[in-house]
N, C-alpha and C positions, 0 to 999 in steps of 0.2 A: 932264581925261583921265587924269592920273596916278593918280587914285584908282581908276579902273576897271582898271588894269593888272593887279592881283592878284585881280580878281574872277573866281572860277572858276564853272563850271557847277554844281558842288556847292552853292556859296553860293547860286546863283540858284534851285536846286531847294529849298533850305532856305527861302528867302523865300516861294516859291510854297506850300510846305507850311504855313508859319506863317500865311499869308493864308487858306488853305483851313481850317486848324484854327480860326482866329479866326471864320470864317463859320459853321462847324459849331457852335462853342460858342454864338455869338450866336443861332443858329436854335433850338437845343435847350436852352438854359440854364435855362428855367423849367419844363421837363418833369421828372416824376418817373421813377424807374427803370422802372416798368412801361411807361410811355409811350415811353421811349427804346427798350426792347426791342421793343415792338410796331412802332415806326417802322423799326427796323433789319430786322425780319423782313419787313415789307411791302416795303421797298426791295429786299431780296434776292429775294423772290418775283417782283416786277415785273421785275427784271433777268433772272431765269431764264426768265420768260415771253417776254420780248422778245429773248432771246438775247444780252443784253449782260453777263450775269454772268461774272465772271472771279475765280477763286480768287487770282490774283495781285493784283488790285485789292483784294480783301478783305484779304489780307495786308498790303498797303501801308496800308490804313486802320488796321489793328491796330497796325502799327508807328508810325503817326503819333500815334495817341491814347494808346497804352500808357505813354509816359513821364509822362503827366499823371494817371494812375490810381494808386489804392492797390493793394496786393497782392490784397486781396479783390475789388476791381473787375476787376483783371486776370484773376483766376480765373473770375469770372462772364462776362467777355467771351470767354475762351478756350472755356468750356462752350457759349456761345451760338454761336460761330463753328463749333464742331464740329456743332451742330445744323443750322446753315445749310448746311454742306457736305454733310450726309447727307440733307437734305430734298429730295425730288423735286420 
């Protein structure tokens, strides 16, 4: 029990984020860039259609994956996020 004494909610969220990231990486690791863009756009459209789209969730996704991207990839993702937010 002593080990859990200093376990904070922030650490718990970090663990959940890492598990989520591992799952996402595993699911999409063999896809090329065009396939990834297509998947993200489809997911955003579905979420908008069923009312579950949230800009906050989108930003959380960006914050989760950004540390693992190159500057070029971050710029592409930023442009894609802008398109998703503007798309009706």
